[in-house]
Residue, then its C-alpha position, 0 to 999 in steps of 0.5 A: x699319286x695322280x690318276x689318268x683323269x687328273x688335269x692339274x699341274x704336276x708338282x715337282x720339287x727339285x734340290x736347288x742347293x747347287x744354285x748357291x755359291x760359285x757355279x759348278x757343273x752341277x750348278x750349271x745343270x740345275x740352272x739350265x733345268x729350273x727356268x725351262x721346267x718353270x716355263x712348262x704349263x703342265x708343271x708346278x715347280x718348287x726348289x728346296x735348299x739344304x742350307x743354313x747360311x744360304x737360306x736368306x739369299x736362296x729365293x733370289x737365285x731362282x727363276x720366276x715361277x719357281x717357289x723357294x722351299x727353305x728351312x733354317x737347318x744346316x745341311x750336315x745335320x739333315x744328312x746326319x739324320x738321313x744316314x740313320x732314319x727316314x725323318x725329316x721327310x723332304x715334305x717338311x720343306x716342300x709341302x705335298x708334291x708328286x715327284x722329288x728330283x734330288x739334283x745333287x746326289x742325296x735322295x731324301x726321304x719322301x712320300x713321293x717318288x724320288x729321282x736322284x741325279x748322279x753325275x759320277x762315282x768319284x766318291x767310290x772310284x777315287x775317294x782320295x779325291x773327294x771331300x768328307x761330305x761326299x764320302x757320305x754319298x754311298x750310304x745316303x744313296x743305298x738308303x734312298x735306293x732301299x726306299x725305291x729311288x730311281x737314278x738319273x745318270x748323265x752319261x752311259x758311262x755313269x749309268x753302267x757304273x751305277x748299275x754295277x756298284x749298287x746292283x740296280x736293274x736297268x729300268x731304275x737307271x735312266x741316262x739323260x744327257x744335260x744340255x750345254x751351258x749358254x756361251x754367248x757374246x764372247x769377246x776374244x780381245x777381252x778374253x786375251x786381256x783377262x788372260x794376260x796373254x795374246x795366245x793361250x791354252x785355257x783350262x776351266x775347272x775347280x782346282x782339285x786333284x781329280x782335274x790332273x792339273x800338275x800333269x797339265x802344268x808339266x806338259x805345258x812347260x814342255x810345250x813352252x820350251x819350244x813355243x815362246x808366245x803361248x801361255x797357260x791360263x787356269x780359270x777356276x776356284x780353289x777346291x781342296x788339295x790345290x797345293x799340288x797344282x801350286x807346287x807344279x807351277x812353282x817348279x815350272x821353268x816357264x811359270x811366268x807364263x802360267x796365269x791363275x785367274x780364280x773363279x770367273x763370272x759367265x761373261x769373263x768365261x765366254x770371253x776367255x773361251x773366245x780368245x783361247x787358242x786351245x782348251x785342255x781338259x786332262x781330268x783323271x775321272x769325269x761323269x760328263x764334263x762341260x768345258x770341252x763342249x763349251x769350247x766346241x761351241x766357241x770354236x776352240x780346239x779341245x785336248x782332253x783325257x781318255x778318262x771316264x765319260x769324256x770320250x763318250x761326250x766329246x766323240x771324235x771332236x777332240x784329241x784324246x790322251x791318257x791322263x798319265x801320259x804327260x808327253x802325249x798331252x804335250x804333243x797333242x797340245x802342240x798339234x792343236x796349237x800349230x797344225x792348221x789342218x788339225x785345228x780346222x778339223x777339230x773345230x768343224x767336228x766340235x760344232x757337229x758334236x755339240x748338237x747332241x746336247x740340247x736343253x730342249x731334249x734334256x727337259x723333254x726326257x726328264x719331264x717324261x720321266x717325272x710323269x712316269x714316276x708319278x703315274x701320270x700319262x705323257 
């Protein structure tokens, strides 16, 4: 702990493990935070990684000014220890710090105050949709809460779920919205070339059951029956349980107009957004959801589901449909694709909505929270 007269920099350690591998939503949050925290002259930042395979490449993933803290220990072994004990403390990686920000659901044992980011409770609400590793989160979180960890929730929806599920008082669950990943320089022509279509509905997500892609495929098939020019483009790496999506594509009457691109880099992602006629986000559960906001930045109309935090995030700037309503999803896609008034209205509303989510606001709120946890005046 630091006292009020201490003028040294606040030592903050963040879990940088999400920087490894293909960038997911959590990776985007960590990538957005680290350079901005490193630029704060009042902070001294380090990033730890729970990894064996990624230990050699981790330092190169970090921005200037962030110290890498890595030990050659597999994450599964560390988590197994943390499921039953308070060893090893995270200081084994980081050295002495003032605050630990566990950015990826797992609050480590630490001598310092711990802030843990929780992006959704899918592992509780829909355990059938998550991996075996994620099924450890409830116990790891309960152990962390027993040691006094505070929660950073990415939406009011998630904050309410956390308070209800874990019985935490309101002051231990703080909502801070993340900023939006940068979407710059998209080339619409390049996007259409990458998509293999001149006019397309874009979906950007990991291929997994929670993303509800079979319902999107069926809805697109209904739209395509009356719209001979439109394609469906799905950009995202295969997760687990992608067989249902593959089966839906195989049975679609217009399967030749469904294009799977796999994981795409940031440049291609921006190009695909620039060229898209609409973005579809029919997820069954989300604690936040970046793709609709990225589409709004790019001036692309959004059709999304009413699930989880999506209505909170998109506000009045998207057409919302129940995730089980395939006919409603098809009708909303037709409106977004063909109704000029609807398209213009959604684009204008989207530009206004994205102003709510800035990295400056995110970092300011989190730094204030770090200082509060460490007992240092702002």
